[in-house]
C-alpha positions as a Markdown table, in Angstrom:
| # | Residue | x | y | z |
|---|---|---|---|---|
| 1 | Met | 0.0 | 0.0 | 0.1 |
| 2 | Asn | 1.2 | 3.6 | -0.7 |
| 3 | Arg | 1.0 | 6.6 | 1.7 |
| 4 | His | -2.6 | 7.5 | 0.2 |
| 5 | Gly | -3.8 | 4.0 | 1.4 |
| 6 | Lys | -4.2 | 2.8 | -2.2 |
| 7 | Pro | -2.4 | -0.1 | -3.8 |
| 8 | Ser | 1.0 | 0.6 | -5.3 |
| 9 | Gln | 1.4 | 0.0 | -9.0 |
| 10 | Gly | 4.9 | -1.3 | -8.3 |
| 11 | Tyr | 8.2 | 0.0 | -9.4 |
| 12 | Ile | 7.4 | -0.4 | -13.1 |
| 13 | Ala | 4.1 | 1.3 | -14.6 |
| 14 | Lys | 1.7 | -1.3 | -15.8 |
| 15 | Pro | 1.7 | 0.2 | -19.5 |
| 16 | Gly | 5.3 | -0.7 | -19.7 |
| 17 | Tyr | 4.9 | -4.4 | -19.4 |
| 18 | Pro | 3.9 | -5.0 | -23.0 |
| 19 | Phe | 7.1 | -3.2 | -24.3 |
| 20 | Ile | 9.4 | -5.0 | -21.8 |
| 21 | Ala | 7.9 | -8.4 | -22.5 |
| 22 | Ala | 8.0 | -7.9 | -26.3 |
| 23 | Ser | 11.5 | -6.8 | -26.4 |
| 24 | Gly | 12.6 | -9.5 | -24.0 |
| 25 | Ala | 10.9 | -12.2 | -25.8 |
| 26 | Gly | 12.4 | -11.0 | -29.0 |
| 27 | Gly | 15.9 | -11.0 | -27.6 |
| 28 | Val | 15.4 | -14.5 | -26.4 |
| 29 | Leu | 14.2 | -15.8 | -29.9 |
| 30 | Ala | 16.8 | -14.0 | -31.7 |
| 31 | Trp | 19.5 | -15.5 | -29.4 |
| 32 | Leu | 18.0 | -19.2 | -30.0 |
| 33 | Leu | 18.2 | -18.5 | -33.7 |
| 34 | Gly | 21.8 | -17.3 | -33.5 |
| 35 | Trp | 21.1 | -13.8 | -34.2 |
| 36 | Glu | 23.4 | -12.5 | -31.6 |
| 37 | Trp | 23.5 | -8.8 | -32.8 |
| 38 | Leu | 19.7 | -8.7 | -32.9 |
| 39 | Ala | 19.5 | -10.3 | -29.4 |
| 40 | Val | 21.9 | -7.7 | -28.0 |
| 41 | Leu | 19.8 | -4.9 | -29.5 |
| 42 | Ala | 16.5 | -6.4 | -28.1 |
| 43 | Gly | 18.2 | -6.8 | -24.7 |
| 44 | Leu | 19.3 | -3.1 | -24.8 |
| 45 | Ala | 15.7 | -2.2 | -25.7 |
| 46 | Ala | 14.3 | -4.2 | -22.9 |
| 47 | Leu | 16.7 | -2.4 | -20.5 |
| 48 | Phe | 15.6 | 1.0 | -21.8 |
| 49 | Phe | 11.9 | 0.2 | -21.3 |
| 50 | Leu | 12.6 | -1.0 | -17.8 |
| 51 | Tyr | 14.3 | 2.4 | -17.1 |
| 52 | Phe | 11.7 | 4.4 | -18.9 |
| 53 | Phe | 8.6 | 3.0 | -17.3 |
| 54 | Arg | 10.0 | 3.3 | -13.7 |
| 55 | Asp | 7.4 | 4.4 | -11.2 |
| 56 | Pro | 8.9 | 5.0 | -7.8 |
| 57 | Glu | 6.8 | 5.5 | -4.8 |
| 58 | Arg | 7.1 | 9.2 | -3.5 |
| 59 | Asn | 6.2 | 11.0 | -0.4 |
| 60 | Gly | 5.6 | 14.7 | -0.9 |
| 61 | Pro | 4.7 | 17.8 | 1.3 |
| 62 | Thr | 1.5 | 17.4 | 3.3 |
| 63 | Asp | 1.0 | 21.1 | 3.7 |
| 64 | Pro | -2.5 | 22.0 | 2.3 |
| 65 | Ala | -1.3 | 25.3 | 1.1 |
| 66 | Val | 1.0 | 24.1 | -1.5 |
| 67 | Leu | 0.5 | 22.7 | -4.9 |
| 68 | Val | 3.0 | 20.1 | -6.3 |
| 69 | Ser | 4.5 | 19.5 | -9.6 |
| 70 | Pro | 2.6 | 17.0 | -11.8 |
| 71 | Ala | 5.5 | 15.9 | -13.9 |
| 72 | Asp | 9.4 | 15.3 | -13.6 |
| 73 | Gly | 11.2 | 17.7 | -15.9 |
| 74 | Arg | 12.3 | 21.1 | -16.6 |
| 75 | Val | 10.1 | 24.1 | -16.3 |
| 76 | Ile | 9.9 | 25.8 | -19.9 |
| 77 | Arg | 7.3 | 28.4 | -19.3 |
| 78 | Val | 5.6 | 30.4 | -16.4 |
| 79 | Asp | 3.0 | 32.9 | -17.8 |
| 80 | Glu | -0.5 | 34.1 | -17.6 |
| 81 | Val | -3.0 | 33.0 | -20.2 |
| 82 | Gln | -6.6 | 33.1 | -21.1 |
| 83 | Glu | -7.8 | 29.4 | -20.8 |
| 84 | Asp | -11.3 | 29.2 | -22.4 |
| 85 | Arg | -11.7 | 25.5 | -22.9 |
| 86 | Phe | -12.2 | 24.6 | -19.4 |
| 87 | Leu | -11.5 | 27.5 | -17.0 |
| 88 | Arg | -13.2 | 30.1 | -19.2 |
| 89 | Gly | -11.0 | 32.9 | -17.9 |
| 90 | Pro | -7.6 | 34.0 | -17.0 |
| 91 | Ala | -5.1 | 31.5 | -15.5 |
| 92 | Arg | -1.5 | 31.1 | -14.5 |
| 93 | Arg | 0.4 | 28.3 | -16.4 |
| 94 | Val | 3.3 | 26.4 | -15.6 |
| 95 | Ala | 4.7 | 24.3 | -18.5 |
| 96 | Ile | 7.2 | 21.3 | -17.8 |
| 97 | Phe | 9.1 | 19.5 | -20.5 |
| 98 | Met | 9.9 | 15.8 | -19.9 |
| 99 | Asn | 12.8 | 14.4 | -21.8 |
| 100 | Val | 13.1 | 10.6 | -22.5 |
| 101 | Phe | 15.1 | 10.0 | -19.4 |
| 102 | Asp | 12.6 | 11.5 | -16.9 |
| 103 | Val | 10.0 | 9.4 | -15.1 |
| 104 | His | 6.8 | 9.8 | -17.1 |
| 105 | Val | 4.1 | 8.9 | -14.7 |
| 106 | Asn | 2.2 | 12.2 | -14.0 |
| 107 | Arg | 0.7 | 12.9 | -10.6 |
| 108 | Ser | -2.2 | 15.3 | -9.4 |
| 109 | Pro | -0.8 | 18.7 | -8.0 |
| 110 | Val | -3.7 | 19.0 | -5.7 |
| 111 | Ala | -6.3 | 17.0 | -3.7 |
| 112 | Gly | -9.7 | 17.0 | -5.3 |
| 113 | Leu | -12.3 | 15.5 | -7.6 |
| 114 | Val | -11.9 | 14.9 | -11.3 |
| 115 | Gln | -14.6 | 16.9 | -12.9 |
| 116 | Ala | -13.8 | 16.3 | -16.6 |
| 117 | Ala | -11.4 | 14.3 | -18.6 |
| 118 | Glu | -11.0 | 14.8 | -22.5 |
| 119 | His | -8.7 | 13.3 | -25.1 |
| 120 | Lys | -7.8 | 15.4 | -28.2 |
| 121 | Asn | -6.1 | 13.8 | -31.2 |
| 122 | Gly | -3.5 | 15.9 | -32.8 |
| 123 | Arg | 0.1 | 16.2 | -34.3 |
| 124 | Phe | 3.5 | 15.2 | -32.7 |
| 125 | Leu | 5.5 | 18.4 | -32.8 |
| 126 | Ala | 8.4 | 18.8 | -30.4 |
| 127 | Ala | 6.7 | 19.4 | -27.0 |
| 128 | Phe | 8.8 | 22.5 | -26.1 |
| 129 | Arg | 7.4 | 24.4 | -29.1 |
| 130 | Glu | 4.9 | 27.0 | -28.4 |
| 131 | Glu | 2.4 | 25.7 | -31.0 |
| 132 | Ala | 2.6 | 22.1 | -29.4 |
| 133 | Glu | 0.0 | 23.1 | -26.8 |
| 134 | Ala | -2.7 | 23.7 | -29.4 |
| 135 | Ala | -1.6 | 21.4 | -32.1 |
| 136 | Asn | -0.5 | 18.0 | -30.5 |
| 137 | Glu | -2.4 | 15.1 | -29.2 |
| 138 | Gln | -3.3 | 15.6 | -25.5 |
| 139 | Gln | -5.4 | 14.8 | -22.5 |
| 140 | Ala | -6.9 | 17.3 | -20.3 |
| 141 | Thr | -8.0 | 16.6 | -16.8 |
| 142 | Leu | -10.1 | 19.2 | -14.8 |
| 143 | Leu | -9.6 | 19.0 | -11.1 |
| 144 | Ala | -12.0 | 20.7 | -8.4 |
| 145 | Thr | -10.4 | 21.1 | -5.0 |
| 146 | Asp | -12.6 | 20.9 | -1.9 |
| 147 | His | -12.4 | 24.6 | -1.5 |
| 148 | Gly | -13.9 | 25.3 | -4.9 |
| 149 | Gln | -10.9 | 26.0 | -6.9 |
| 150 | Pro | -10.4 | 24.6 | -10.4 |
| 151 | Val | -7.0 | 23.2 | -11.5 |
| 152 | Leu | -6.3 | 22.1 | -15.1 |
| 153 | Val | -3.7 | 19.5 | -15.9 |
| 154 | Val | -2.9 | 19.0 | -19.7 |
| 155 | Gln | -0.7 | 16.1 | -20.9 |
| 156 | Ile | 0.8 | 16.9 | -24.2 |
| 157 | Ala | 2.6 | 14.4 | -26.5 |
| 158 | Gly | 5.8 | 15.2 | -28.1 |
| 159 | Val | 7.9 | 14.0 | -31.0 |
| 160 | Leu | 8.4 | 10.5 | -29.7 |
| 161 | Ala | 5.2 | 10.2 | -27.7 |
| 162 | Arg | 2.3 | 8.2 | -29.4 |
| 163 | Arg | 0.1 | 7.3 | -26.5 |
| 164 | Ile | -1.3 | 9.2 | -23.5 |
| 165 | Ile | -2.8 | 6.8 | -21.0 |
| 166 | Pro | -5.0 | 8.2 | -18.3 |
| 167 | Phe | -5.4 | 6.4 | -15.0 |
| 168 | Arg | -8.5 | 8.4 | -13.8 |
| 169 | Gln | -11.9 | 9.3 | -15.1 |
| 170 | Pro | -14.6 | 11.9 | -14.0 |
| 171 | Gly | -15.9 | 11.2 | -10.5 |
| 172 | Asp | -12.6 | 9.8 | -9.1 |
| 173 | Arg | -11.2 | 11.5 | -6.1 |
| 174 | Leu | -7.4 | 12.1 | -6.0 |
| 175 | Ala | -5.0 | 12.8 | -3.1 |
| 176 | Lys | -2.3 | 15.4 | -3.8 |
| 177 | Gly | 0.6 | 13.5 | -5.5 |
| 178 | Glu | -1.6 | 10.5 | -6.6 |
| 179 | Arg | -0.8 | 9.0 | -9.9 |
| 180 | Leu | -2.9 | 10.8 | -12.8 |
| 181 | Gly | -1.5 | 9.1 | -15.9 |
| 182 | Ile | 1.4 | 8.5 | -18.2 |
| 183 | Ile | 2.6 | 9.6 | -21.4 |
| 184 | Cys | 4.8 | 7.1 | -23.4 |
| 185 | Phe | 8.1 | 8.8 | -24.3 |
| 186 | Gly | 9.3 | 12.6 | -24.5 |
| 187 | Ser | 6.4 | 15.0 | -23.8 |
| 188 | Arg | 5.1 | 17.9 | -21.6 |
| 189 | Val | 2.7 | 18.8 | -19.0 |
| 190 | Asp | 0.9 | 22.2 | -18.7 |
| 191 | Val | -0.8 | 23.1 | -15.5 |
| 192 | Tyr | -3.4 | 26.0 | -15.5 |
| 193 | Leu | -3.9 | 27.5 | -12.0 |
| 194 | Pro | -6.4 | 30.3 | -10.6 |
| 195 | Pro | -4.8 | 33.9 | -11.0 |
| 196 | Gly | -4.4 | 34.2 | -7.3 |
| 197 | Cys | -2.0 | 31.3 | -7.0 |
| 198 | Gln | 1.7 | 32.2 | -6.0 |
| 199 | Ile | 4.0 | 30.3 | -8.5 |
| 200 | Thr | 7.2 | 29.3 | -6.6 |
| 201 | Val | 9.1 | 27.9 | -9.7 |
| 202 | Lys | 10.8 | 29.7 | -12.5 |
| 203 | Arg | 11.8 | 28.9 | -16.1 |
| 204 | Gly | 14.7 | 26.5 | -16.1 |
| 205 | Asp | 13.9 | 24.9 | -12.8 |
| 206 | Arg | 14.2 | 21.0 | -12.5 |
| 207 | Val | 11.1 | 19.5 | -10.7 |
| 208 | Lys | 9.8 | 16.2 | -9.5 |
| 209 | Ala | 6.2 | 14.9 | -9.8 |
| 210 | Gly | 4.5 | 14.7 | -6.3 |
| 211 | Val | 7.4 | 16.3 | -4.5 |
| 212 | Ser | 8.4 | 19.6 | -5.8 |
| 213 | Val | 6.4 | 22.6 | -4.5 |
| 214 | Met | 5.1 | 24.3 | -7.8 |
| 215 | Ala | 2.7 | 26.9 | -6.3 |
| 216 | Arg | 1.0 | 28.1 | -3.1 |
| 217 | Trp | -2.6 | 29.1 | -2.6 |
| 218 | Pro | -3.1 | 32.7 | -1.7 |
| 219 | Glu | -2.8 | 33.7 | 1.9 |
| 220 | Gly | -6.2 | 33.5 | 3.5 |
| 221 | Glu | -7.6 | 31.0 | 0.8 |
| 222 | Ala | -10.1 | 28.7 | 2.5 |
| 223 | Leu | -8.4 | 25.2 | 2.7 |
| 224 | Arg | -11.1 | 23.3 | 4.1 |
| 225 | Gly | -11.0 | 19.7 | 3.0 |
| 226 | Ser | -8.0 | 20.1 | 0.9 |
| 227 | Ala | -5.6 | 18.1 | 2.9 |
| 228 | Asp | -4.3 | 14.9 | 1.5 |
| 229 | Leu | -7.0 | 12.2 | 1.5 |
């Protein structure tokens, strides 16, 4: 069991099992057939997938006044935008780029209820490009905290990413730092926060999902029920 009282997924994220099994089986078959070079390549692929799909347990801050990063990676943008798709108003955005060596399991930045989840097909531009936020394949998850504040998490596919796998659906309750989904290979996660949030990261910072403090609720904000579940 993890610290939220829910079953752990283990050190390897479940979506990685088919990749690991296929490359491992291919390596064994190639070795039996005497194709040593192919067996070595398949073995290296299996090791890469084992590394890429790692899903370590994490214990983040319990302070209800803070929001945590939803992704491992580097902050590439902190700005103020108009978010009309879900929030229908101004928002503060933090964009995090994950390279292929980062943990790609994403986590909820707050404790709350999944109000909406929507997948959008699209292109596979480099995730750090500005136009990727509108053009690329993406999964949007709208969370509602118990004190009435909306938080939007958008998982965006990149050049190598071809599959975004959500773990949650509308009606699910999440603890802060609980697993939200995974993007297979290089990608990006954007978080849209209410205008009053105090952002505590800046462009170029390295962050860890579920651990790094990304923002704080404004002083005096009602925090009833927003502690970890």
